[in-house]
C-alpha positions, 0 to 999 in steps of 0.5 A: 476353382481347383476342384471345378477345374478338375471335375468340369474340364480336365477329367473330360479333356485330352491334352498332348503337350504342355503347350496344348494343355496351357492353351486349353486351360486359358480357354477354360479360364475365359469360359469360367470367368466370363460365361459360366454362371456362378451360384455364389454370385447369384447366377452372374459371372465374375467378369462382366460381358455383354452375354452375362447381362442376359439374352433375348431368348426369342433371338439367340444362337449358341456360342461354343467354348473349350472346343465345343465342350460347353455352350452358352446362348448369345444374342444373334 
């Protein structure tokens, strides 16, 4: 996850203090493990969530992660 962390998040995110960085890293960890599709897991997430089971694309809304940097569809 180190290279993904740097490329996908830290290169695009400003942080002001160590506490701010820690809070943002925890948010990215939640997104990365619970919502981001992983090719090595055949599009699944490491941690199963209701959203990882699939979304009915006729009725959905966007769920923002990491202060809006990433968005995933969720059931409405």
